[in-house]
Structure formats: C-alpha cells, structure tokens
TORLUMBA-622458 format. One line per field, with one value per residue (C-alpha): residue number from 1; y, z, x. Coordinates in nm, 3 decimals. Layout:
REM residues N
num NUM / ...
y Y / ...
z Z / ...
x X / ...
REM end
This chain:
REM residues 472
num 1 / 2 / 3 / 4 / 5 / 6 / 7 / 8 / 9 / 10 / 11 / 12 / 13 / 14 / 15 / 16 / 17 / 18 / 19 / 20 / 21 / 22 / 23 / 24 / 25 / 26 / 27 / 28 / 29 / 30 / 31 / 32 / 33 / 34 / 35 / 36 / 37 / 38 / 39 / 40 / 41 / 42 / 43 / 44 / 45 / 46 / 47 / 48 / 49 / 50 / 51 / 52 / 53 / 54 / 55 / 56 / 57 / 58 / 59 / 60 / 61 / 62 / 63 / 64 / 65 / 66 / 67 / 68 / 69 / 70 / 71 / 72 / 73 / 74 / 75 / 76 / 77 / 78 / 79 / 80 / 81 / 82 / 83 / 84 / 85 / 86 / 87 / 88 / 89 / 90 / 91 / 92 / 93 / 94 / 95 / 96 / 97 / 98 / 99 / 100 / 101 / 102 / 103 / 104 / 105 / 106 / 107 / 108 / 109 / 110 / 111 / 112 / 113 / 114 / 115 / 116 / 117 / 118 / 119 / 120 / 121 / 122 / 123 / 124 / 125 / 126 / 127 / 128 / 129 / 130 / 131 / 132 / 133 / 134 / 135 / 136 / 137 / 138 / 139 / 140 / 141 / 142 / 143 / 144 / 145 / 146 / 147 / 148 / 149 / 150 / 151 / 152 / 153 / 154 / 155 / 156 / 157 / 158 / 159 / 160 / 161 / 162 / 163 / 164 / 165 / 166 / 167 / 168 / 169 / 170 / 171 / 172 / 173 / 174 / 175 / 176 / 177 / 178 / 179 / 180 / 181 / 182 / 183 / 184 / 185 / 186 / 187 / 188 / 189 / 190 / 191 / 192 / 193 / 194 / 195 / 196 / 197 / 198 / 199 / 200 / 201 / 202 / 203 / 204 / 205 / 206 / 207 / 208 / 209 / 210 / 211 / 212 / 213 / 214 / 215 / 216 / 217 / 218 / 219 / 220 / 221 / 222 / 223 / 224 / 225 / 226 / 227 / 228 / 229 / 230 / 231 / 232 / 233 / 234 / 235 / 236 / 237 / 238 / 239 / 240 / 241 / 242 / 243 / 244 / 245 / 246 / 247 / 248 / 249 / 250 / 251 / 252 / 253 / 254 / 255 / 256 / 257 / 258 / 259 / 260 / 261 / 262 / 263 / 264 / 265 / 266 / 267 / 268 / 269 / 270 / 271 / 272 / 273 / 274 / 275 / 276 / 277 / 278 / 279 / 280 / 281 / 282 / 283 / 284 / 285 / 286 / 287 / 288 / 289 / 290 / 291 / 292 / 293 / 294 / 295 / 296 / 297 / 298 / 299 / 300 / 301 / 302 / 303 / 304 / 305 / 306 / 307 / 308 / 309 / 310 / 311 / 312 / 313 / 314 / 315 / 316 / 317 / 318 / 319 / 320 / 321 / 322 / 323 / 324 / 325 / 326 / 327 / 328 / 329 / 330 / 331 / 332 / 333 / 334 / 335 / 336 / 337 / 338 / 339 / 340 / 341 / 342 / 343 / 344 / 345 / 346 / 347 / 348 / 349 / 350 / 351 / 352 / 353 / 354 / 355 / 356 / 357 / 358 / 359 / 360 / 361 / 362 / 363 / 364 / 365 / 366 / 367 / 368 / 369 / 370 / 371 / 372 / 373 / 374 / 375 / 376 / 377 / 378 / 379 / 380 / 381 / 382 / 383 / 384 / 385 / 386 / 387 / 388 / 389 / 390 / 391 / 392 / 393 / 394 / 395 / 396 / 397 / 398 / 399 / 400 / 401 / 402 / 403 / 404 / 405 / 406 / 407 / 408 / 409 / 410 / 411 / 412 / 413 / 414 / 415 / 416 / 417 / 418 / 419 / 420 / 421 / 422 / 423 / 424 / 425 / 426 / 427 / 428 / 429 / 430 / 431 / 432 / 433 / 434 / 435 / 436 / 437 / 438 / 439 / 440 / 441 / 442 / 443 / 444 / 445 / 446 / 447 / 448 / 449 / 450 / 451 / 452 / 453 / 454 / 455 / 456 / 457 / 458 / 459 / 460 / 461 / 462 / 463 / 464 / 465 / 466 / 467 / 468 / 469 / 470 / 471 / 472
y -1.059 / -1.023 / -0.927 / -0.659 / -0.517 / -0.513 / -0.335 / -0.087 / -0.008 / 0.039 / 0.271 / 0.467 / 0.505 / 0.623 / 0.869 / 1.007 / 1.048 / 1.222 / 1.457 / 1.535 / 1.654 / 1.845 / 1.970 / 2.328 / 2.367 / 2.211 / 2.454 / 2.745 / 2.622 / 2.599 / 2.941 / 3.081 / 2.937 / 3.085 / 3.419 / 3.401 / 3.336 / 3.630 / 3.857 / 3.741 / 3.808 / 4.141 / 4.241 / 4.145 / 4.336 / 4.645 / 4.641 / 4.605 / 4.899 / 5.112 / 5.026 / 5.127 / 4.785 / 4.715 / 4.494 / 4.176 / 3.971 / 4.118 / 4.054 / 3.700 / 3.651 / 3.777 / 3.557 / 3.253 / 3.330 / 3.370 / 3.061 / 2.856 / 2.965 / 2.969 / 2.665 / 2.404 / 2.587 / 2.577 / 2.215 / 2.135 / 2.329 / 2.145 / 1.815 / 1.899 / 2.014 / 1.689 / 1.483 / 1.680 / 1.644 / 1.274 / 1.216 / 1.445 / 1.566 / 1.242 / 1.029 / 1.282 / 1.240 / 0.866 / 0.901 / 1.117 / 0.868 / 0.583 / 0.775 / 0.845 / 0.474 / 0.390 / 0.650 / 0.512 / 0.160 / 0.277 / 0.442 / 0.128 / -0.084 / 0.156 / 0.148 / -0.232 / -0.244 / -0.005 / -0.215 / -0.531 / -0.360 / -0.238 / -0.587 / -0.742 / -0.480 / -0.547 / -0.920 / -0.877 / -0.649 / -0.916 / -1.153 / -0.952 / -1.080 / -1.015 / -1.141 / -1.157 / -1.471 / -1.629 / -1.910 / -2.201 / -2.483 / -2.540 / -2.815 / -2.959 / -3.254 / -3.502 / -3.336 / -3.085 / -2.863 / -2.635 / -2.264 / -2.093 / -1.735 / -1.744 / -1.476 / -1.239 / -1.068 / -1.003 / -1.258 / -1.129 / -1.346 / -1.178 / -1.396 / -1.106 / -1.182 / -0.826 / -0.637 / -0.451 / -0.111 / 0.103 / -0.149 / -0.006 / -0.220 / -0.095 / -0.333 / -0.283 / -0.436 / -0.593 / -0.672 / -0.661 / -0.315 / -0.136 / -0.095 / 0.052 / 0.098 / -0.013 / 0.099 / -0.016 / 0.065 / -0.169 / -0.017 / -0.327 / -0.682 / -0.921 / -1.204 / -1.489 / -1.532 / -1.325 / -1.295 / -0.952 / -1.017 / -0.775 / -0.697 / -0.639 / -0.768 / -0.734 / -0.798 / -0.500 / -0.169 / 0.026 / -0.191 / -0.042 / -0.275 / -0.255 / -0.449 / -0.685 / -0.766 / -0.996 / -1.364 / -1.587 / -1.844 / -2.199 / -2.306 / -2.636 / -2.821 / -2.683 / -2.311 / -2.260 / -1.976 / -1.982 / -1.740 / -1.698 / -1.825 / -1.515 / -1.700 / -1.594 / -1.747 / -1.943 / -1.805 / -1.486 / -1.259 / -1.245 / -1.430 / -1.744 / -1.820 / -1.871 / -2.165 / -2.137 / -2.240 / -2.353 / -2.265 / -2.348 / -2.043 / -2.014 / -1.743 / -1.534 / -1.580 / -1.463 / -1.677 / -1.659 / -1.488 / -1.368 / -1.037 / -1.031 / -0.815 / -0.758 / -0.636 / -0.358 / -0.242 / -0.265 / -0.024 / -0.090 / 0.022 / -0.218 / -0.103 / 0.264 / 0.227 / 0.255 / -0.016 / -0.092 / -0.401 / -0.360 / -0.605 / -0.770 / -0.850 / -0.607 / -0.462 / -0.123 / 0.153 / 0.398 / 0.744 / 0.927 / 0.969 / 0.910 / 1.205 / 1.408 / 1.283 / 0.920 / 0.961 / 1.101 / 0.782 / 0.563 / 0.769 / 0.739 / 0.363 / 0.329 / 0.532 / 0.319 / 0.087 / -0.270 / -0.448 / -0.732 / -1.073 / -1.014 / -0.714 / -0.913 / -1.197 / -0.957 / -0.808 / -1.155 / -1.270 / -0.968 / -1.032 / -1.407 / -1.369 / -1.116 / -1.339 / -1.642 / -1.443 / -1.321 / -1.644 / -1.905 / -2.070 / -2.075 / -2.145 / -1.857 / -1.665 / -1.933 / -1.858 / -1.532 / -1.346 / -1.604 / -1.481 / -1.623 / -1.546 / -1.408 / -1.662 / -1.427 / -1.060 / -0.997 / -0.672 / -0.540 / -0.480 / -0.712 / -0.984 / -1.155 / -1.121 / -1.184 / -1.069 / -1.010 / -1.136 / -0.849 / -0.657 / -0.583 / -0.698 / -0.669 / -0.622 / -0.698 / -0.522 / -0.773 / -1.133 / -1.014 / -1.077 / -0.779 / -0.533 / -0.301 / -0.336 / -0.164 / -0.213 / -0.195 / -0.205 / -0.144 / -0.106 / -0.312 / -0.153 / -0.314 / -0.017 / -0.116 / 0.017 / 0.287 / 0.336 / 0.263 / 0.292 / 0.231 / 0.054 / 0.017 / -0.252 / -0.498 / -0.715 / -0.961 / -0.714 / -0.443 / -0.155 / 0.047 / 0.410 / 0.519 / 0.666 / 0.463 / 0.134 / 0.165 / 0.372 / 0.633 / 0.915 / 1.120 / 0.825 / 0.713 / 1.060 / 1.054 / 0.706 / 0.827 / 1.122 / 0.888 / 0.646 / 0.913 / 0.973 / 0.599 / 0.537 / 0.834 / 0.700 / 0.331 / 0.361 / 0.663 / 0.781 / 0.567 / 0.723 / 0.729 / 0.487 / 0.252 / -0.067 / -0.388 / -0.513 / -0.221 / -0.402 / -0.689 / -0.666 / -0.910 / -1.112 / -1.150 / -0.951 / -0.655 / -0.596 / -0.241 / -0.375 / -0.501 / -0.189 / 0.031 / -0.165 / -0.149 / 0.232 / 0.246 / -0.001 / 0.194 / 0.516 / 0.342 / 0.198 / 0.536 / 0.713 / 0.436 / 0.465 / 0.841 / 0.806 / 0.564 / 0.775 / 0.528 / 0.734 / 0.440
z 5.527 / 5.170 / 5.058 / 5.328 / 5.231 / 4.867 / 4.947 / 5.167 / 4.884 / 4.647 / 4.895 / 4.959 / 4.586 / 4.527 / 4.818 / 4.681 / 4.338 / 4.489 / 4.695 / 4.400 / 4.209 / 4.498 / 4.723 / 4.600 / 4.685 / 5.024 / 5.096 / 4.985 / 5.215 / 5.510 / 5.444 / 5.400 / 5.737 / 5.898 / 5.740 / 5.857 / 6.211 / 6.200 / 6.065 / 6.338 / 6.608 / 6.468 / 6.437 / 6.796 / 6.917 / 6.717 / 6.837 / 7.196 / 7.154 / 7.002 / 7.284 / 7.541 / 7.703 / 7.804 / 8.096 / 8.160 / 8.116 / 7.772 / 7.670 / 7.799 / 7.600 / 7.283 / 7.344 / 7.400 / 7.084 / 6.882 / 7.030 / 6.983 / 6.622 / 6.509 / 6.703 / 6.507 / 6.185 / 6.251 / 6.357 / 6.039 / 5.830 / 6.000 / 5.939 / 5.575 / 5.529 / 5.685 / 5.461 / 5.152 / 5.236 / 5.299 / 4.994 / 4.737 / 4.828 / 4.961 / 4.671 / 4.432 / 4.595 / 4.568 / 4.204 / 4.129 / 4.300 / 4.110 / 3.783 / 3.856 / 3.916 / 3.593 / 3.400 / 3.541 / 3.449 / 3.099 / 3.058 / 3.176 / 2.939 / 2.655 / 2.736 / 2.748 / 2.424 / 2.255 / 2.379 / 2.244 / 1.910 / 1.889 / 1.972 / 1.706 / 1.450 / 1.524 / 1.499 / 1.158 / 1.045 / 1.138 / 0.899 / 0.603 / 0.522 / 0.225 / 0.115 / -0.192 / -0.398 / -0.725 / -0.956 / -0.956 / -1.166 / -1.434 / -1.385 / -1.711 / -1.637 / -1.456 / -1.568 / -1.360 / -1.536 / -1.339 / -1.428 / -1.451 / -1.423 / -1.225 / -1.225 / -0.937 / -0.748 / -0.418 / -0.264 / -0.042 / 0.189 / 0.307 / 0.553 / 0.732 / 0.561 / 0.426 / 0.124 / 0.184 / 0.017 / -0.097 / -0.035 / -0.081 / -0.140 / -0.080 / -0.227 / -0.226 / -0.475 / -0.309 / -0.628 / -0.598 / -0.660 / -0.666 / -0.457 / -0.575 / -0.441 / -0.631 / -0.513 / -0.608 / -0.500 / -0.545 / -0.520 / -0.347 / -0.248 / -0.202 / 0.053 / -0.055 / -0.164 / -0.459 / -0.658 / -0.797 / -1.063 / -1.150 / -1.520 / -1.665 / -1.623 / -1.268 / -1.411 / -1.646 / -1.469 / -1.769 / -1.812 / -1.584 / -1.366 / -1.356 / -1.217 / -1.389 / -1.300 / -0.996 / -1.030 / -0.762 / -0.588 / -0.552 / -0.196 / -0.194 / -0.227 / -0.327 / -0.392 / -0.768 / -1.003 / -1.360 / -1.628 / -1.988 / -2.218 / -2.328 / -2.522 / -2.885 / -3.141 / -3.418 / -3.750 / -3.821 / -3.664 / -3.557 / -3.234 / -3.175 / -2.843 / -2.575 / -2.337 / -1.962 / -1.786 / -1.422 / -1.205 / -0.852 / -0.637 / -0.335 / -0.113 / -0.282 / -0.102 / -0.177 / -0.445 / -0.569 / -0.908 / -0.912 / -0.816 / -0.477 / -0.368 / -0.019 / 0.087 / 0.334 / 0.423 / 0.332 / 0.423 / 0.376 / 0.482 / 0.660 / 0.793 / 0.744 / 0.953 / 0.807 / 0.907 / 0.835 / 0.859 / 0.855 / 0.737 / 1.082 / 1.054 / 1.322 / 1.261 / 1.393 / 1.324 / 1.071 / 1.090 / 0.946 / 0.566 / 0.326 / 0.248 / -0.047 / -0.294 / -0.197 / -0.215 / -0.566 / -0.672 / -0.528 / -0.701 / -1.032 / -0.989 / -0.915 / -1.224 / -1.465 / -1.696 / -1.652 / -1.958 / -2.110 / -2.192 / -2.560 / -2.585 / -2.425 / -2.670 / -2.965 / -2.859 / -2.784 / -3.132 / -3.290 / -3.096 / -3.154 / -3.528 / -3.549 / -3.357 / -3.568 / -3.889 / -3.778 / -3.621 / -3.821 / -3.492 / -3.433 / -3.064 / -3.003 / -2.811 / -2.539 / -2.422 / -2.233 / -2.240 / -2.485 / -2.788 / -3.122 / -3.419 / -3.734 / -4.017 / -4.268 / -4.345 / -4.223 / -4.054 / -4.215 / -3.964 / -3.694 / -3.607 / -3.328 / -3.138 / -2.783 / -2.552 / -2.187 / -1.980 / -2.078 / -2.406 / -2.463 / -2.800 / -2.822 / -3.163 / -3.126 / -3.353 / -3.278 / -3.162 / -2.813 / -2.577 / -2.370 / -2.652 / -2.827 / -2.891 / -2.950 / -2.697 / -2.859 / -2.610 / -2.586 / -2.300 / -2.135 / -2.340 / -2.669 / -2.804 / -2.983 / -3.007 / -2.745 / -2.689 / -2.870 / -2.677 / -2.761 / -2.510 / -2.544 / -2.277 / -2.160 / -1.847 / -1.768 / -1.731 / -1.556 / -1.720 / -1.602 / -1.514 / -1.705 / -2.048 / -2.221 / -2.062 / -2.063 / -2.206 / -2.454 / -2.421 / -2.724 / -2.960 / -2.791 / -2.834 / -3.208 / -3.235 / -3.069 / -3.308 / -3.603 / -3.461 / -3.492 / -3.856 / -3.929 / -3.785 / -3.974 / -4.302 / -4.240 / -4.076 / -4.220 / -3.988 / -3.693 / -3.352 / -3.167 / -3.028 / -3.265 / -3.168 / -3.216 / -3.441 / -3.679 / -3.800 / -3.933 / -4.278 / -4.374 / -4.065 / -4.168 / -4.043 / -4.278 / -4.460 / -4.325 / -3.983 / -4.075 / -4.290 / -3.991 / -3.770 / -4.041 / -4.048 / -3.670 / -3.679 / -3.961 / -3.759 / -3.449 / -3.644 / -3.800 / -3.464 / -3.306 / -3.569 / -3.530 / -3.155 / -3.175 / -3.433 / -3.718 / -4.028 / -4.266
x -4.080 / -3.958 / -4.310 / -4.331 / -3.991 / -4.088 / -4.414 / -4.224 / -3.982 / -4.275 / -4.452 / -4.132 / -4.065 / -4.423 / -4.394 / -4.069 / -4.219 / -4.524 / -4.308 / -4.082 / -4.385 / -4.552 / -4.272 / -4.305 / -4.679 / -4.613 / -4.332 / -4.552 / -4.833 / -4.593 / -4.447 / -4.798 / -4.905 / -4.596 / -4.668 / -5.030 / -4.913 / -4.680 / -4.952 / -5.191 / -4.936 / -4.840 / -5.205 / -5.271 / -4.969 / -5.061 / -5.420 / -5.303 / -5.069 / -5.339 / -5.580 / -5.325 / -5.328 / -4.972 / -5.045 / -4.860 / -5.171 / -5.232 / -4.879 / -4.905 / -5.222 / -5.054 / -4.755 / -4.971 / -5.164 / -4.846 / -4.687 / -4.999 / -5.025 / -4.665 / -4.544 / -4.742 / -4.665 / -4.291 / -4.314 / -4.501 / -4.247 / -3.959 / -4.132 / -4.191 / -3.830 / -3.708 / -3.935 / -3.830 / -3.462 / -3.508 / -3.725 / -3.560 / -3.212 / -3.070 / -3.202 / -3.053 / -2.716 / -2.756 / -2.858 / -2.557 / -2.328 / -2.491 / -2.462 / -2.096 / -2.037 / -2.219 / -2.017 / -1.693 / -1.797 / -1.893 / -1.552 / -1.379 / -1.587 / -1.513 / -1.142 / -1.141 / -1.339 / -1.095 / -0.803 / -0.967 / -1.037 / -0.678 / -0.552 / -0.777 / -0.669 / -0.301 / -0.364 / -0.527 / -0.245 / 0.009 / -0.168 / -0.034 / 0.315 / 0.546 / 0.888 / 1.110 / 1.052 / 1.164 / 1.064 / 1.309 / 1.158 / 0.897 / 0.642 / 0.515 / 0.291 / 0.512 / 0.834 / 1.030 / 1.283 / 1.516 / 1.506 / 1.845 / 1.720 / 1.399 / 1.132 / 1.201 / 0.921 / 0.744 / 0.509 / 0.228 / 0.018 / -0.302 / -0.494 / -0.665 / -0.995 / -1.014 / -0.886 / -0.560 / -0.539 / -0.244 / 0.034 / 0.384 / 0.694 / 1.048 / 1.306 / 1.682 / 1.925 / 2.226 / 2.418 / 2.799 / 2.932 / 2.599 / 2.285 / 1.960 / 1.607 / 1.299 / 0.956 / 0.610 / 0.254 / -0.040 / -0.388 / -0.525 / -0.435 / -0.731 / -0.724 / -0.501 / -0.140 / -0.015 / 0.306 / 0.408 / 0.675 / 0.952 / 0.998 / 1.343 / 1.694 / 1.832 / 2.181 / 2.163 / 2.209 / 2.080 / 1.770 / 1.503 / 1.301 / 0.925 / 0.632 / 0.391 / 0.034 / 0.009 / -0.072 / -0.229 / -0.013 / -0.141 / -0.053 / -0.243 / 0.090 / 0.426 / 0.372 / 0.332 / 0.241 / 0.113 / 0.229 / 0.129 / 0.402 / 0.594 / 0.862 / 0.906 / 0.680 / 0.844 / 0.731 / 0.543 / 0.287 / 0.009 / 0.072 / -0.127 / -0.293 / -0.031 / -0.022 / 0.014 / 0.334 / 0.352 / 0.652 / 0.750 / 0.819 / 1.047 / 1.197 / 1.465 / 1.797 / 2.154 / 2.319 / 2.678 / 2.700 / 2.340 / 2.181 / 2.016 / 1.723 / 1.588 / 1.245 / 1.317 / 0.966 / 0.602 / 0.322 / -0.046 / -0.394 / -0.628 / -0.967 / -0.873 / -0.556 / -0.206 / 0.045 / 0.408 / 0.627 / 1.004 / 1.270 / 1.276 / 0.904 / 0.788 / 0.439 / 0.335 / 0.086 / 0.221 / 0.063 / 0.363 / 0.346 / 0.633 / 0.859 / 0.730 / 0.992 / 0.935 / 0.556 / 0.600 / 0.783 / 0.508 / 0.238 / 0.423 / 0.458 / 0.085 / -0.007 / 0.198 / 0.008 / 0.126 / 0.264 / 0.067 / 0.208 / 0.127 / 0.360 / 0.641 / 0.591 / 0.594 / 0.930 / 1.066 / 0.962 / 1.137 / 1.460 / 1.446 / 1.395 / 1.680 / 1.923 / 1.829 / 1.879 / 2.225 / 2.357 / 2.168 / 2.070 / 1.690 / 1.750 / 1.992 / 1.727 / 1.713 / 2.070 / 2.116 / 2.450 / 2.588 / 2.780 / 2.661 / 2.892 / 2.731 / 2.713 / 2.556 / 2.564 / 2.209 / 2.316 / 2.636 / 2.913 / 2.772 / 3.021 / 2.821 / 2.495 / 2.369 / 2.089 / 2.007 / 1.714 / 1.486 / 1.459 / 1.826 / 1.969 / 2.350 / 2.509 / 2.883 / 3.130 / 3.411 / 3.439 / 3.528 / 3.232 / 3.345 / 3.277 / 3.257 / 2.884 / 2.552 / 2.275 / 1.933 / 1.645 / 1.273 / 1.031 / 0.761 / 0.484 / 0.582 / 0.780 / 1.100 / 1.361 / 1.336 / 1.707 / 2.036 / 2.365 / 2.729 / 2.956 / 3.328 / 3.338 / 3.072 / 3.100 / 2.818 / 2.539 / 2.741 / 2.923 / 3.218 / 3.156 / 3.472 / 3.407 / 3.679 / 3.568 / 3.194 / 2.915 / 3.034 / 2.777 / 2.882 / 2.844 / 2.522 / 2.371 / 2.447 / 2.294 / 1.974 / 1.953 / 2.003 / 1.745 / 1.476 / 1.566 / 1.582 / 1.235 / 1.093 / 1.236 / 1.164 / 0.821 / 0.639 / 0.367 / 0.485 / 0.525 / 0.854 / 0.937 / 0.751 / 0.574 / 0.771 / 0.491 / 0.559 / 0.872 / 0.665 / 0.517 / 0.243 / 0.327 / 0.694 / 0.992 / 1.030 / 1.362 / 1.344 / 1.447 / 1.798 / 1.845 / 1.768 / 2.008 / 2.273 / 2.261 / 2.304 / 2.595 / 2.765 / 2.748 / 2.885 / 3.180 / 3.253 / 3.250 / 3.455 / 3.727 / 3.732 / 3.753 / 4.044 / 4.229 / 4.172 / 4.092 / 4.059
REM end
C-alpha cells in the first residue's frame, strides 16, 4: 500500500510538472479545435443560406454537424481546464500557503535568535564590573605593614571573554565640605581584573587628580597589586633600578577623617554595543551619547599622556632631599602633613617644612602649622615647580575660600611672575616649567635650587608684611 501511494505521488508530481510546462500549447489546441468547429458550422450555415435551402431538415443537419463537432471540443476543453486547475492553480495555492508558513516560521526563528543574542549580549555586558578600591597594606615577604594613606583608584573586572573598548568612569568626591567630579576614559580594558590608580592628593583641593597606567590585579588569593617603588632615592641622580612593591587592595568605603570617592557610572563598548552601569549596579544599553561638554572632558582625559614611575621618583627625590636639607631629618619625606622645624638656613626665611601626598612642598614662614606658607607643586609629567602659591591659612589639605584666610591671589600672581624670571636666570635654556631633574647638577642637588626658593620666599615675606601694614 505504501509503495502504491509513493508511486502515485511520484506519478502525480511528474504529471503536474509536465502540465506546468505544456499547459499553454494544450489550451491553444483546445481553443483551435473550438474555433475550427465554429468555422465549420458557420461555413455550413452560410452555404445553406446561399443555396436557398432553409428547410427544417437542412437546419437539423447543420445543427447536428455543429453539435457533433463542437460538443467533444468543449468537453475536451472543460476537461483540460479542470486538469490545469487541478494540476497548476491548486498546487500554486498550496505552495503559497506553504511558503507563507515557512516565512512565518523563519520570522519566528529570527525573532527567537535575536532575543537569544540580545540575552547573551546583556549577560556578557553584566560581566564587566567596576568599583572604587584602595590599597590598605604592603606585603613584603612574610611581613604585612599597614598603609596609612592607600592608593585610591578604580578596579575593573572583565570576565566577558572579550576586550572592552572606550570605558568611561565617572567618580564623585564626597569629601566634607566639597564635592567634585573626576572623569576618565580608557581606550580598552582586556579580560581580567585591573586597577586604575588615581594620581595626586585627594586631600588637597588645589592638587589636581589624574590617572596612572593600569596594573593587573592578582586574584589567586587575597587581591593584590604590584607597583614600581616610587619612593625617593637616597643620594643623587641618576635613579637606580626600582624594586616592585606588593599591596593588598580592597573596596574603598567611607572612613572618618579621610576623603571618600564614589563611582557613579561607567559606560563601555562591548561587541559594537554601548552599555552603561549606574551606581546601583543596573546594566542597560546606552545609545544616548554624553553631552558635548562632558564628552570633551572624556576626550581630553583619553588624550593625556600617563605619567611614568620614573618621573614620580625624580620629583619625590627632589622633595625628599629638600626636606632633609631644611629639617636635618633624612626621613622627613615619609611623614605627610607633618611640620618639621628648620635646623639650618638652607632656604632663608623658611621656618619649617612639610608636604602633602602628591607633589606639594610647603615652605612655612612661621612655626604655626596653619600658615602662612608657600605651596610649591609640580605635575605628573616630571615638571617642577609648575606652580607657586601663597596661603595665609592652611587646614589639613583644605583651604578657606576667604582671601584673608586662604589663598591670596595677588601675592600668588606675583610669585608666579617671579618664578618665570627665577627659572630663566637659574636654568638658562630650560623650558617652563622645568623638569625636576634640571635642578640636579652632576647627580647632586644644585645650589641654584635653594637660591631660587629663597627668592620666592623673600618676595612672599615682603608682600605679606606690606599686606599686614608692617613696613619694617
């Protein structure tokens, strides 16, 4: 039975194919036969009319002739039309219905595939996580030493298995009394866990924060990062090869008496799709670009050249040597925001010295830690000094906005003008600002350095006396 049905389907399919190819000649043949019958009948009728034979018998003969001729032709035409409709038109309807079902199924499959792709893309995007982190302890062999002021930065975990491109960080400072936004853009973040350190002193409002090159995070045990030793070198330049230091890293949380930063949002591109994650951790597609002014900040951050560890060590060595020469304490550099009285007249007019966490060297004009003082600072590209400012009052890294109790702009402007002249006279041919290494001569700190500082201090004291009405 199955064999007979199979053969029948084969025969029917072959018949349909044959008819589809030959239905037009068949229809022409049928129409031709019909036309022939009509011509025959008409000829007979005309001849009868011409001959004058209008009898009933003649008419009956013509009718029989016409009927006998046309009847089979019409029957054959009807049969052929039925066969053609059955073999061609109906299968075409079935084919169209089948094609419609296939198209619908293809659309459903495509929709399900797109949904699965979107779900997989969202799942991969959720595998990119970032948070504020800080170093808290140094691991040296079997010894663990706590770190008072840990290295602050952003930690990024990328377990998507793909490179993330154009990652934007938006961090907000939550320090008491002031809030600021710091933005950064990284061109790419490879798979793995990375730490992006912030450069600068978060306590110092006038010390700009920047970003250093990322370092990988070792997550095989306690999360740790390794930095090149940027502490000052004892002795003279050139710098010798630096050792690596290992630090434990943990999430950055609010701490009493310390600045706190929060990561508000990250945006990144993964497989040509832009994503964002807000402070609550929610991930979503992000097709809306940043506002023009914000995009300009991100573009500027991406274009900046990152500082090297060597430039940081050179500045640290300059500051350390200066503090040791003023205070007589070779370890003065290790203590931040600690006042060290001057034991020698290395820089005339300087009564004490201190520093911040970054490149700020504070030259105190009295024994009062709260000021007045000169802030001498460089930048993360090894240029020192870049700025000299005069403060009437100084409070643990934050300065009052009042002129009499904080930064004194008119004196600071005169100091900056003098700084240009001092560098021109002390370092002929040097650019402004000069490199920190320019103040070393034959590897040793040049006597031109304390002379330059002395001229700046003398001007600050003169302007301070004039400001306070002291004409002595």
